[in-house]
LUMFI-258795 format. One record per residue: residue number from 1; x, y, z of N, C-alpha, C in turn. Coordinates in steps of 0.05 Angstrom, whole numbers. Each point is the difference from the previous one (the first is absolute). Layout:
N
> num / n_xx / n_yy / n_zz / ca_xx / ca_yy / ca_zz / c_xx / c_yy / c_zz
> NUM / X / Y / Z / X / Y / Z / X / Y / Z
...
//
This chain:
329
> num / n_xx / n_yy / n_zz / ca_xx / ca_yy / ca_zz / c_xx / c_yy / c_zz
> 1 / 3258 / 2787 / 2389 / -19 / -16 / 4 / -24 / -3 / -16
> 2 / -8 / -21 / -14 / -21 / -2 / -19 / -28 / 2 / 21
> 3 / -21 / 13 / -16 / -27 / -2 / 19 / -13 / -17 / -16
> 4 / -18 / -19 / 4 / -16 / -14 / -11 / -25 / 14 / -11
> 5 / -7 / -10 / -26 / -21 / 19 / -16 / -30 / 1 / 20
> 6 / -3 / -26 / 13 / -23 / 4 / 16 / 3 / 18 / 25
> 7 / 20 / 14 / 3 / 3 / 16 / 22 / 0 / 33 / -11
> 8 / 4 / 6 / -19 / -3 / 24 / -17 / -30 / 4 / -9
> 9 / -9 / -25 / -17 / -26 / 6 / -10 / -23 / -17 / 15
> 10 / -20 / 4 / 8 / -19 / -17 / 10 / -13 / -19 / -19
> 11 / -14 / -23 / 7 / -4 / -20 / -12 / -26 / 10 / -16
> 12 / 1 / -6 / -30 / -21 / 12 / -17 / -23 / -20 / -4
> 13 / -22 / -1 / 6 / -24 / -22 / -2 / -8 / 5 / -32
> 14 / -12 / -22 / -6 / -12 / -3 / -29 / -21 / 25 / -7
> 15 / -16 / -2 / 21 / -17 / 32 / -2 / 11 / 20 / -3
> 16 / 25 / 2 / 15 / 8 / 34 / -6 / 17 / -2 / -22
> 17 / 6 / -26 / -14 / 5 / 8 / -30 / -20 / 6 / -17
> 18 / -25 / -13 / 1 / -23 / 2 / -11 / -10 / 33 / 0
> 19 / 4 / 7 / 25 / -10 / 28 / 4 / 23 / 20 / -15
> 20 / 25 / -9 / -2 / 18 / 18 / -8 / -3 / 1 / -35
> 21 / -6 / -26 / -9 / -4 / -4 / -33 / -30 / 16 / -7
> 22 / -16 / 1 / 21 / -22 / 14 / -6 / 6 / 30 / -8
> 23 / 17 / 13 / 26 / 4 / 26 / -1 / 20 / 7 / -27
> 24 / 10 / -20 / -2 / 21 / 8 / -26 / -17 / -4 / -30
> 25 / -23 / -15 / 2 / -14 / -2 / -26 / -19 / 27 / 0
> 26 / -11 / 14 / 24 / -12 / 18 / -4 / 20 / 27 / -7
> 27 / 28 / 2 / 12 / 17 / 18 / -14 / 0 / 5 / -28
> 28 / 12 / -28 / -4 / 5 / -6 / -34 / -19 / 10 / -15
> 29 / -24 / -11 / 8 / -25 / 8 / -22 / -11 / 21 / 6
> 30 / 11 / 19 / 20 / -15 / 23 / 6 / -32 / -2 / 4
> 31 / 2 / -20 / 20 / -30 / -2 / 3 / -7 / 14 / 25
> 32 / -26 / 9 / 8 / -6 / 13 / 26 / -24 / -15 / 9
> 33 / -4 / -22 / -8 / -33 / -8 / 7 / 13 / -16 / 25
> 34 / -21 / -9 / 14 / 8 / -18 / 23 / 8 / -24 / -9
> 35 / 24 / -11 / 21 / 12 / -28 / -5 / -22 / -22 / 11
> 36 / -7 / -16 / -22 / -21 / -21 / 11 / 17 / -25 / 4
> 37 / 6 / -6 / 27 / 12 / -32 / 5 / -21 / -19 / 1
> 38 / 11 / -17 / 3 / -22 / -27 / 10 / -11 / -2 / 19
> 39 / 10 / 17 / 21 / -12 / 2 / 27 / -19 / 15 / -2
> 40 / 4 / 29 / -14 / -23 / 20 / -8 / -25 / -14 / -12
> 41 / 7 / -12 / -20 / -22 / -6 / -19 / -15 / -23 / 13
> 42 / 14 / -14 / 14 / -13 / -23 / 17 / -21 / 12 / 20
> 43 / 11 / 20 / 14 / -23 / 14 / 20 / -17 / 9 / -22
> 44 / 2 / 13 / -19 / -23 / 21 / -16 / -18 / -26 / -7
> 45 / 8 / -19 / -13 / -14 / -22 / -11 / -19 / -12 / 18
> 46 / 9 / -14 / 24 / -10 / -11 / 18 / -24 / 18 / 15
> 47 / 4 / 24 / 5 / -23 / 19 / 5 / -24 / 0 / -19
> 48 / 14 / 1 / -23 / -18 / 0 / -26 / -20 / -21 / -4
> 49 / 13 / -25 / 3 / -21 / -25 / 0 / -12 / -9 / 21
> 50 / 8 / 15 / 28 / -12 / -2 / 24 / -26 / 10 / 3
> 51 / -7 / 18 / -15 / -24 / 10 / -5 / -21 / -7 / -13
> 52 / 7 / -22 / -24 / -13 / -7 / -21 / 4 / -26 / -6
> 53 / 17 / -14 / 15 / -5 / -30 / -8 / 2 / -15 / 31
> 54 / -1 / -28 / -7 / -5 / -13 / 24 / 25 / -8 / 20
> 55 / -3 / -7 / 21 / 19 / -2 / 16 / 20 / -20 / -4
> 56 / -10 / -21 / -16 / 15 / -23 / -6 / 23 / 5 / -20
> 57 / -15 / 21 / -21 / 20 / 6 / -16 / 20 / 25 / 5
> 58 / -12 / 9 / 19 / 21 / 23 / 12 / 24 / -20 / 10
> 59 / -5 / -20 / 15 / 23 / -14 / 11 / 18 / -17 / -15
> 60 / -12 / -3 / -27 / 13 / -13 / -20 / 17 / 19 / -15
> 61 / -8 / 23 / -2 / 20 / 22 / -7 / 20 / 10 / 12
> 62 / -5 / 3 / 25 / 24 / 7 / 21 / 16 / -22 / 1
> 63 / -10 / -26 / 2 / 26 / -20 / -1 / 13 / -4 / -30
> 64 / -11 / 13 / -23 / 15 / 3 / -25 / 21 / 24 / 3
> 65 / -9 / 18 / 17 / 23 / 23 / 4 / 21 / -6 / 19
> 66 / -10 / -18 / 20 / 26 / -7 / 18 / 17 / -19 / -13
> 67 / -12 / -12 / -24 / 22 / -15 / -26 / 16 / 17 / -11
> 68 / -12 / 19 / -3 / 18 / 27 / -15 / 18 / 12 / 17
> 69 / -4 / 2 / 21 / 16 / 12 / 25 / 22 / -18 / 4
> 70 / -6 / -28 / 3 / 20 / -21 / 1 / 21 / 0 / -22
> 71 / -8 / 5 / -26 / 13 / -3 / -24 / 11 / 28 / -2
> 72 / -4 / 24 / 0 / 15 / 19 / -12 / 8 / 20 / 27
> 73 / -14 / -2 / 22 / -3 / 19 / 24 / -16 / 18 / -1
> 74 / -6 / 15 / 17 / -27 / 20 / 0 / 5 / 25 / -13
> 75 / 23 / 12 / -9 / 5 / 28 / -9 / 16 / 0 / -31
> 76 / -7 / -26 / -12 / 6 / 0 / -27 / -26 / 14 / -14
> 77 / 4 / 19 / -22 / -25 / 18 / -11 / -5 / -25 / -20
> 78 / -27 / 3 / 0 / -19 / -10 / -20 / 8 / 1 / -32
> 79 / 8 / 27 / -4 / 4 / 5 / -23 / 29 / -16 / -8
> 80 / 15 / -12 / 15 / 27 / -16 / -6 / -3 / -29 / -3
> 81 / -31 / -11 / 7 / -8 / -23 / -7 / -7 / -5 / -28
> 82 / 19 / -7 / -18 / 2 / -6 / -26 / -6 / -30 / -9
> 83 / 7 / -10 / -25 / -5 / -27 / -8 / 19 / -19 / 18
> 84 / 25 / 6 / 1 / 15 / -14 / 15 / -9 / -1 / 26
> 85 / -5 / 16 / 14 / -6 / 4 / 33 / -27 / -19 / 3
> 86 / -20 / 1 / -22 / -22 / -17 / 3 / 7 / -29 / 0
> 87 / 14 / -7 / -24 / 10 / -29 / 1 / 15 / -10 / 21
> 88 / 17 / 17 / 15 / 11 / -3 / 23 / -18 / -13 / 21
> 89 / -23 / 24 / 3 / -25 / -3 / 16 / -11 / -26 / 1
> 90 / -3 / -10 / -29 / -16 / -27 / -5 / 15 / -18 / 10
> 91 / 20 / -2 / -3 / 21 / -23 / 12 / 2 / -5 / 28
> 92 / 1 / 30 / 15 / 3 / -1 / 26 / -27 / -9 / 12
> 93 / -23 / 11 / -9 / -27 / -12 / 11 / -6 / -31 / -2
> 94 / 12 / -6 / -22 / -9 / -31 / -5 / 19 / -18 / 23
> 95 / 21 / 14 / 3 / 12 / -15 / 20 / -11 / -1 / 32
> 96 / -6 / 26 / 5 / -13 / 10 / 21 / -26 / -7 / 5
> 97 / -17 / 0 / -17 / -25 / -10 / 1 / -12 / -19 / -19
> 98 / 10 / -26 / -3 / -6 / -15 / -23 / -26 / -7 / -5
> 99 / -18 / 4 / 21 / -28 / -13 / -6 / -18 / 25 / -6
> 100 / 10 / 25 / 3 / -16 / 25 / 0 / 10 / 17 / -16
> 101 / 22 / -2 / -12 / 15 / 26 / -13 / -17 / 6 / -20
> 102 / -15 / -12 / -22 / -19 / 11 / -16 / -21 / 18 / 6
> 103 / -10 / -1 / 30 / -7 / 20 / 6 / 5 / 25 / 6
> 104 / 24 / -4 / 14 / 15 / 24 / 3 / 11 / 17 / -19
> 105 / 7 / -11 / -26 / 5 / 5 / -23 / -21 / 17 / -18
> 106 / -24 / -14 / 9 / -24 / 12 / -16 / -5 / 35 / 15
> 107 / 5 / -5 / 32 / -7 / 16 / 19 / 16 / 28 / -11
> 108 / 29 / -3 / -6 / 19 / 20 / -4 / -12 / 10 / -27
> 109 / -3 / -16 / -20 / -6 / 15 / -26 / -27 / 19 / 5
> 110 / -18 / -8 / 13 / -16 / 18 / 5 / -4 / 19 / 11
> 111 / 23 / -1 / 20 / 12 / 24 / 19 / 8 / 20 / -20
> 112 / 20 / -14 / -13 / 19 / 23 / -19 / -19 / 11 / -20
> 113 / -22 / -13 / -9 / -16 / 16 / -22 / -17 / 24 / 14
> 114 / -1 / -4 / 25 / -11 / 22 / 17 / 21 / 19 / 1
> 115 / 26 / -7 / 5 / 18 / 22 / -1 / -2 / 21 / -21
> 116 / 0 / -19 / -27 / -3 / 15 / -26 / -22 / 20 / 1
> 117 / -29 / -3 / 13 / -20 / 13 / -1 / 5 / 26 / 16
> 118 / 21 / -8 / 25 / 3 / 25 / 19 / 26 / 21 / -11
> 119 / 9 / -9 / -25 / 22 / 12 / -16 / 31 / -10 / 19
> 120 / 1 / -17 / 13 / 24 / -8 / 14 / 18 / -13 / -19
> 121 / -12 / -11 / -19 / 14 / -17 / -25 / -10 / 3 / -33
> 122 / 18 / -3 / -15 / -12 / 0 / -25 / -3 / -25 / -15
> 123 / 16 / -21 / 18 / -3 / -26 / -15 / -3 / -22 / 24
> 124 / -9 / -18 / -2 / -1 / -25 / 16 / 11 / -18 / -7
> 125 / 23 / -14 / 9 / 15 / -20 / -14 / -17 / -29 / 8
> 126 / -14 / 4 / 21 / -17 / -27 / 6 / -16 / -5 / -18
> 127 / -8 / 19 / -22 / -20 / -9 / -19 / 18 / -14 / -25
> 128 / 26 / 10 / -4 / 15 / -9 / -20 / 15 / -26 / 0
> 129 / 7 / -9 / 28 / 16 / -24 / 9 / -19 / -24 / -7
> 130 / 4 / -21 / -15 / -15 / -18 / 6 / -1 / -25 / 26
> 131 / -25 / 0 / 18 / 0 / -14 / 22 / 4 / -31 / -10
> 132 / 17 / -13 / 28 / 2 / -32 / -11 / -30 / -10 / 0
> 133 / 0 / -23 / -15 / -22 / -16 / 4 / -9 / -15 / 23
> 134 / -24 / -11 / 9 / 2 / -15 / 22 / -24 / -20 / -11
> 135 / 5 / -24 / 14 / -21 / -18 / -5 / -26 / 0 / 16
> 136 / -18 / 0 / -15 / -27 / 6 / 11 / -13 / -26 / 10
> 137 / -4 / 2 / 26 / -10 / -30 / 13 / -31 / 8 / 5
> 138 / -14 / -23 / 5 / -27 / -3 / 2 / -7 / 15 / 32
> 139 / -20 / 16 / -2 / -6 / 10 / 31 / -4 / -21 / 16
> 140 / 7 / 4 / 29 / -12 / -26 / 16 / -29 / 8 / 6
> 141 / -14 / -27 / 5 / -29 / 5 / 2 / -2 / -16 / 18
> 142 / -30 / -2 / 15 / -9 / -18 / 20 / -26 / -17 / -9
> 143 / -5 / -22 / 6 / -21 / -15 / -6 / -24 / 6 / 21
> 144 / -22 / -9 / -3 / -27 / 6 / 23 / 18 / -15 / 24
> 145 / 5 / -22 / -4 / 12 / -22 / 24 / 17 / 15 / 9
> 146 / 20 / 6 / -11 / 21 / 14 / 8 / -8 / 26 / 17
> 147 / -12 / 17 / -7 / -16 / 24 / 16 / -15 / -11 / 23
> 148 / -10 / -25 / 0 / -14 / -4 / 26 / 23 / -17 / 17
> 149 / 20 / -8 / -4 / 25 / -10 / 13 / 9 / 23 / 11
> 150 / 10 / 19 / -14 / 13 / 23 / 6 / -18 / 15 / 31
> 151 / -27 / 7 / -9 / -14 / 12 / 22 / 0 / -13 / 21
> 152 / 4 / -27 / 10 / -1 / -11 / 16 / 22 / 10 / 20
> 153 / 18 / 19 / -12 / 27 / 3 / 14 / -2 / 31 / 2
> 154 / -24 / 13 / -2 / -4 / 28 / 5 / -19 / 4 / 22
> 155 / 11 / 10 / 26 / -11 / 3 / 22 / -23 / 26 / 1
> 156 / 9 / 21 / -8 / -18 / 20 / -5 / -23 / 0 / -20
> 157 / -25 / 1 / 10 / -23 / -4 / -19 / 0 / 18 / -17
> 158 / 5 / 29 / 0 / -5 / 17 / -20 / 18 / 0 / -23
> 159 / 26 / -6 / 11 / 22 / -8 / -24 / -4 / -29 / -13
> 160 / -10 / -15 / 13 / -12 / -27 / -14 / -22 / 11 / -21
> 161 / -17 / 15 / 5 / -23 / 8 / -16 / 15 / 16 / -21
> 162 / 16 / 20 / 2 / 14 / 13 / -16 / 16 / -20 / -23
> 163 / 12 / -22 / 5 / 10 / -18 / -8 / -17 / -15 / -21
> 164 / -17 / -9 / 9 / -23 / -13 / -18 / -12 / 14 / -18
> 165 / -9 / 28 / 10 / -10 / 24 / -18 / 15 / 8 / -22
> 166 / 30 / -2 / 2 / 17 / 8 / -24 / 1 / -19 / -15
> 167 / -3 / -29 / 10 / 2 / -23 / -22 / -33 / 1 / -19
> 168 / -16 / 13 / 14 / -23 / 3 / -19 / -4 / 24 / -16
> 169 / 15 / 22 / 7 / -6 / 22 / -13 / 19 / 11 / -19
> 170 / 26 / -13 / 5 / 18 / 4 / -12 / 19 / 34 / 2
> 171 / -14 / 9 / 24 / 3 / 31 / 9 / 34 / -6 / 8
> 172 / 13 / 26 / -1 / 28 / 0 / 13 / -3 / 2 / 24
> 173 / 21 / 3 / 17 / -1 / 3 / 30 / -5 / 24 / 1
> 174 / 12 / 21 / -3 / -5 / 29 / 5 / -35 / 5 / -8
> 175 / -6 / -9 / -20 / -29 / 5 / -7 / -20 / -12 / 24
> 176 / 9 / -23 / 9 / -23 / -15 / 22 / 5 / 14 / 25
> 177 / 24 / 8 / 5 / 8 / 14 / 29 / -17 / 28 / -4
> 178 / -1 / 13 / -23 / -14 / 28 / -5 / -23 / -2 / -4
> 179 / -17 / -21 / 1 / -25 / -7 / -5 / -20 / 10 / 20
> 180 / -16 / 21 / -7 / -23 / 6 / 20 / -29 / -6 / -10
> 181 / -17 / -1 / 21 / -25 / -3 / -11 / -10 / 12 / -22
> 182 / 3 / 26 / -1 / -14 / 20 / -20 / 11 / -16 / -33
> 183 / 15 / -16 / 8 / 11 / -18 / -26 / -13 / -19 / -10
> 184 / -11 / -14 / 17 / -17 / -28 / -3 / -30 / 4 / -4
> 185 / -14 / -16 / -17 / -28 / -6 / -1 / -8 / -24 / 6
> 186 / -11 / -8 / 22 / -11 / -23 / 11 / -22 / -10 / -21
> 187 / -15 / 23 / -9 / -25 / -18 / -13 / 7 / -3 / -30
> 188 / 16 / 9 / -12 / 2 / -2 / -22 / 33 / -19 / -4
> 189 / 8 / 0 / 24 / 22 / -23 / 2 / 24 / 11 / -18
> 190 / 15 / 23 / 6 / 18 / 16 / -18 / 18 / 13 / 18
> 191 / 24 / 4 / -9 / 15 / 18 / 16 / 14 / 25 / -21
> 192 / 2 / 22 / 11 / 17 / 22 / -16 / 25 / 4 / 8
> 193 / 22 / -7 / -15 / 28 / 4 / 5 / 9 / 28 / -4
> 194 / 6 / 17 / 15 / 9 / 26 / -4 / -17 / 27 / -1
> 195 / 11 / 18 / 10 / -14 / 22 / 0 / 14 / 32 / 5
> 196 / -11 / 19 / 3 / 17 / 23 / 9 / 16 / -3 / 23
> 197 / -3 / -17 / 19 / 17 / -1 / 25 / 20 / -24 / -7
> 198 / -10 / -18 / -17 / 27 / -19 / -2 / 0 / -9 / -34
> 199 / 23 / 12 / -7 / 9 / -7 / -28 / 13 / -26 / 0
> 200 / -11 / -17 / -20 / 7 / -28 / -8 / 26 / 0 / -14
> 201 / 13 / -20 / -2 / 29 / -4 / -7 / 0 / 9 / -33
> 202 / -25 / -10 / -13 / -4 / 4 / -34 / -14 / 27 / 0
> 203 / -5 / 15 / 24 / -10 / 29 / -5 / -30 / -2 / -12
> 204 / -15 / -25 / 1 / -25 / -1 / -10 / -23 / -15 / 12
> 205 / -16 / 9 / 4 / -24 / -5 / 18 / -10 / -31 / -12
> 206 / -6 / -20 / 17 / -9 / -24 / -17 / -24 / -8 / 23
> 207 / -19 / -14 / -15 / -26 / -19 / 15 / 10 / -28 / 0
> 208 / -7 / -14 / 22 / 9 / -26 / 5 / -24 / -15 / 7
> 209 / -17 / -20 / -14 / -17 / -15 / 15 / 10 / -13 / 20
> 210 / -18 / -9 / 20 / 9 / -16 / 24 / -11 / -24 / -4
> 211 / 7 / -25 / 4 / -5 / -24 / 2 / -11 / -4 / 29
> 212 / -15 / -24 / 2 / -12 / -6 / 23 / 18 / -1 / 24
> 213 / 22 / -5 / 5 / 24 / -3 / 13 / 2 / 25 / 12
> 214 / 9 / 16 / -19 / 9 / 29 / 1 / -26 / 14 / 8
> 215 / -22 / -4 / -5 / -20 / 15 / 12 / -8 / -3 / 22
> 216 / 5 / -31 / 10 / -3 / -7 / 29 / 19 / 14 / 19
> 217 / 24 / 0 / -7 / 16 / 16 / 16 / -7 / 28 / 2
> 218 / -5 / 15 / -20 / -11 / 33 / 5 / -27 / 2 / 21
> 219 / -20 / -24 / -5 / -22 / 2 / 15 / 9 / 0 / 26
> 220 / 16 / -19 / 6 / 15 / -9 / 29 / 9 / 24 / 12
> 221 / 15 / 15 / -15 / 15 / 17 / 12 / -21 / 36 / 1
> 222 / -19 / -8 / -16 / -19 / 25 / 4 / -16 / -4 / 22
> 223 / -3 / -29 / 12 / -15 / 1 / 24 / 15 / 6 / 25
> 224 / 24 / -3 / -2 / 19 / 13 / 20 / -6 / 30 / 8
> 225 / -10 / 16 / -23 / -9 / 29 / 3 / -27 / 4 / 0
> 226 / -14 / -24 / 7 / -27 / -1 / 2 / -20 / 2 / -22
> 227 / 15 / -2 / -21 / -16 / 3 / -30 / -7 / 25 / -13
> 228 / 11 / 23 / 20 / -9 / 26 / -9 / 24 / 4 / -18
> 229 / -2 / -1 / -26 / 23 / 11 / -19 / 2 / 24 / -3
> 230 / -26 / 13 / -8 / 0 / 30 / -3 / 18 / 11 / 29
> 231 / -10 / -5 / 22 / 13 / 17 / 21 / 31 / -10 / -1
> 232 / 8 / -16 / -6 / 30 / -17 / 5 / 12 / 0 / -24
> 233 / -6 / 17 / -21 / 8 / 0 / -31 / 28 / 8 / 2
> 234 / 10 / 16 / 19 / 32 / 7 / 2 / 16 / -22 / 18
> 235 / -11 / -19 / 1 / 13 / -17 / 18 / 11 / -23 / -13
> 236 / 25 / -13 / 8 / 9 / -23 / -13 / -10 / -21 / 1
> 237 / -5 / -15 / -22 / -11 / -31 / 2 / 9 / -18 / 17
> 238 / 31 / -5 / -3 / 17 / -16 / 16 / 16 / 18 / 17
> 239 / -18 / 7 / 18 / 16 / 13 / 22 / 12 / -13 / 27
> 240 / 19 / 12 / 9 / 5 / -11 / 32 / -19 / 6 / 14
> 241 / -5 / -16 / 26 / -17 / 6 / 19 / -9 / 26 / 10
> 242 / 20 / 20 / 0 / -8 / 26 / 8 / -10 / 16 / -30
> 243 / 2 / -10 / -22 / -5 / 11 / -24 / 23 / 12 / -20
> 244 / 25 / -5 / 14 / 22 / 12 / -19 / 6 / -21 / -26
> 245 / 16 / 10 / -14 / 6 / -19 / -23 / 22 / -14 / 5
> 246 / 0 / -25 / -12 / 24 / -17 / 1 / 20 / 10 / -24
> 247 / 23 / -5 / 11 / 20 / 5 / -25 / 7 / -25 / -12
> 248 / 7 / 7 / -29 / 4 / -22 / -17 / 28 / -14 / 5
> 249 / 20 / 8 / 15 / 23 / -8 / 10 / -6 / -27 / 16
> 250 / -21 / 10 / 22 / -2 / -18 / 14 / -17 / -27 / -8
> 251 / -18 / 9 / -14 / -20 / -23 / -13 / 25 / -17 / -16
> 252 / 12 / 12 / -18 / 19 / -18 / -14 / 18 / -15 / 16
> 253 / 10 / 6 / 22 / 17 / -14 / 24 / -18 / -25 / 10
> 254 / -25 / 7 / 6 / -19 / -18 / 11 / -2 / -28 / -24
> 255 / -5 / 12 / -19 / -6 / -15 / -27 / 23 / -25 / -6
> 256 / 30 / 13 / 1 / 19 / -9 / -7 / 6 / -26 / 20
> 257 / 0 / 6 / 26 / 4 / -9 / 23 / -21 / -32 / -5
> 258 / -30 / 15 / -3 / -15 / -27 / -3 / 10 / -20 / -22
> 259 / 5 / 15 / -26 / 10 / -15 / -28 / 26 / -22 / 15
> 260 / 19 / 7 / 16 / 24 / -17 / 10 / -11 / -24 / 16
> 261 / -21 / 11 / 24 / -11 / -24 / 12 / -16 / -22 / -8
> 262 / -12 / 13 / -24 / -20 / -21 / -23 / 21 / -14 / -12
> 263 / 29 / 7 / -2 / 18 / -21 / -15 / -5 / 9 / -29
> 264 / -13 / 22 / -13 / -7 / 6 / -24 / 22 / 11 / -15
> 265 / -3 / 9 / -26 / 24 / 10 / -13 / 12 / 29 / 11
> 266 / 24 / -3 / 1 / 18 / 23 / 17 / -8 / 25 / -22
> 267 / -9 / -2 / -25 / 7 / 21 / -18 / -32 / 16 / 7
> 268 / -14 / -9 / 11 / -30 / 10 / 6 / 7 / 25 / 20
> 269 / -19 / 22 / -9 / -2 / 24 / 14 / -28 / 7 / -1
> 270 / -8 / 22 / 13 / -30 / 13 / -5 / -6 / -1 / -25
> 271 / 19 / 14 / -16 / -15 / 7 / -23 / -5 / -26 / -20
> 272 / 4 / -21 / 12 / -2 / -26 / -15 / -28 / -8 / 3
> 273 / -15 / 10 / 19 / -27 / -5 / -3 / -16 / 19 / -27
> 274 / 13 / 19 / -4 / -11 / 11 / -25 / 5 / -16 / -23
> 275 / 28 / -6 / 0 / 5 / -21 / -24 / -19 / -25 / -1
> 276 / -10 / -9 / 27 / -13 / -25 / 0 / -29 / 9 / -12
> 277 / -11 / 23 / 14 / -26 / 6 / -14 / 4 / 1 / -29
> 278 / 18 / 14 / -20 / -2 / 2 / -25 / 3 / -29 / -13
> 279 / 21 / -15 / 12 / 4 / -31 / -14 / -31 / -17 / 6
> 280 / -13 / 7 / 18 / -30 / -14 / 5 / -16 / 9 / -20
> 281 / -2 / 22 / -9 / -14 / 15 / -15 / 5 / -13 / -31
> 282 / 29 / -3 / -8 / 6 / -10 / -27 / -8 / -26 / 4
> 283 / 6 / -17 / 22 / -7 / -33 / -2 / -30 / -1 / 0
> 284 / -13 / 18 / 4 / -30 / 1 / -7 / -10 / -1 / -21
> 285 / 15 / 10 / -21 / -7 / 12 / -26 / -7 / 31 / -2
> 286 / 6 / 17 / 19 / -8 / 23 / 2 / 21 / 17 / -27
> 287 / -9 / 14 / -19 / 14 / 18 / -18 / 17 / 12 / 17
> 288 / 24 / 7 / -21 / 22 / 17 / 13 / -6 / 27 / 7
> 289 / -15 / 9 / -17 / -8 / 26 / -1 / -18 / 6 / 30
> 290 / -19 / -19 / 5 / -15 / 3 / 30 / 24 / -1 / 21
> 291 / 18 / -19 / -4 / 23 / -2 / 25 / 16 / 25 / 0
> 292 / 2 / 12 / -24 / 11 / 32 / -5 / -9 / 16 / 24
> 293 / -26 / 3 / -6 / -21 / 21 / 10 / -4 / -5 / 24
> 294 / 0 / -24 / 13 / -1 / -5 / 27 / 26 / 7 / 21
> 295 / 20 / -6 / -15 / 31 / 7 / 15 / 10 / 32 / -6
> 296 / -19 / 12 / -17 / 10 / 27 / -8 / 25 / 9 / -13
> 297 / 9 / -25 / -15 / 20 / 6 / -18 / -1 / 19 / -27
> 298 / 18 / 13 / -3 / -6 / 20 / -24 / 9 / -14 / -28
> 299 / 13 / -23 / 5 / 6 / -14 / -29 / -11 / -25 / 1
> 300 / -10 / -15 / -18 / -3 / -28 / 0 / 27 / -25 / -6
> 301 / 14 / 19 / -5 / 31 / -14 / 5 / 9 / -9 / 25
> 302 / -10 / 15 / 19 / 6 / -3 / 30 / -9 / -19 / 15
> 303 / -31 / -5 / -11 / -12 / -25 / 1 / -2 / -26 / -15
> 304 / 19 / -2 / -20 / 0 / -14 / -11 / 18 / -24 / 12
> 305 / 12 / 3 / 16 / 20 / -21 / 14 / -18 / -23 / 14
> 306 / -25 / 13 / 8 / -17 / -23 / 12 / -4 / -21 / -19
> 307 / -8 / 12 / -27 / -6 / -21 / -17 / 15 / -26 / 0
> 308 / 21 / 2 / 1 / 21 / -21 / 4 / 0 / -22 / 23
> 309 / -20 / 14 / 18 / 3 / -18 / 23 / -28 / -18 / -5
> 310 / -14 / 3 / -18 / -24 / -19 / -6 / 8 / -25 / -14
> 311 / 16 / -18 / 20 / 15 / -19 / -16 / -22 / -18 / -15
> 312 / -25 / -2 / 11 / -24 / -19 / -12 / 0 / 4 / -28
> 313 / -6 / 28 / -10 / 3 / 7 / -27 / 22 / -10 / -14
> 314 / 22 / 8 / 13 / 25 / -13 / -17 / 5 / -25 / -2
> 315 / -8 / -14 / 21 / -5 / -29 / -3 / -16 / -14 / -22
> 316 / -23 / 16 / -8 / -19 / -7 / -21 / 14 / 4 / -27
> 317 / 11 / 26 / 5 / 12 / 5 / -27 / 26 / -16 / -6
> 318 / 13 / -10 / 18 / 17 / -20 / -6 / -9 / -26 / -7
> 319 / -14 / -11 / 16 / -20 / -26 / -8 / -11 / 3 / -24
> 320 / -6 / 17 / -15 / -11 / 6 / -27 / 16 / -15 / -24
> 321 / 28 / -1 / 8 / 18 / -13 / -25 / -8 / -34 / 2
> 322 / -9 / -7 / 26 / -13 / -29 / -2 / -17 / -4 / -24
> 323 / -20 / 17 / -3 / -14 / -3 / -20 / 10 / 2 / -27
> 324 / 21 / 13 / -5 / 18 / 3 / -23 / 8 / -33 / -3
> 325 / 14 / -9 / 20 / 11 / -29 / -4 / -23 / -14 / -7
> 326 / -21 / -4 / 12 / -22 / -19 / -10 / -7 / 2 / -27
> 327 / 0 / 31 / -13 / -1 / -1 / -23 / 18 / -15 / -20
> 328 / 28 / 4 / 9 / 20 / -14 / -11 / -6 / -32 / -1
> 329 / -9 / -10 / 21 / -4 / -31 / -2 / -21 / -10 / -11
//
């Protein structure tokens, strides 16, 4: 009587095969160092960035590793991820995350660069494979009229103030939620973004002058603390009734709900307020260098996308052709 194969041998998973391959690699290469699997590396790297990067970046990197797990399994060694494997991953993540795949690829490129620094790898094939290009779309932004329309659908007064404040300062959401009274100067009308307790995305402190609208909001919230900024310097400017900090996730959801109730562009999200601030500056003729400094960009190239939103200047440039035609006549 014949015995079926699956009665003699247990079912072997893909992860089991990867573990076996890793062990054979170690034996054949006479390697005595630790086997670094994707799972092992992910835990080390996520712990590393969790201590010095923003929570939003941490979540993005975690999702990137989740895609790696789905593509290769958790127990594939990172040393076995070569040129072909990276190409396969690119194709995989393009299908599984067609909108965000570029972010996940950049995240893995940075992660594998760190693996080299830790002597886990000698080569990073994410640096050697050319990523597919994507179309660069203009960022979604709000007009003043649309902002007013949106605010009618936000019932929480503090979140409404946060929304208007973001539109008038260009500050990132986590910069606003971490803003404390010690960071503001009501007399000079300015804000310092970033200090020893709060590290900005660009890792550079910057000063933002406040316009009348932003300053009015700051004065309003300082009065909630009875105007004694010195005594309350460690309190959050935009706090909950009991003094606690708002989470960025909660504010983002409230903002998105208000956008939908207002019938506005579905591509709008809270970060669009920062785009709105930048595009408004450009439209009023503010030099790009000043916009760059106010936004805290490292490079002017990042800021240049807002120049293309200055449709009035572009229209004047195109209409200049009319003058040439008049000369011909």
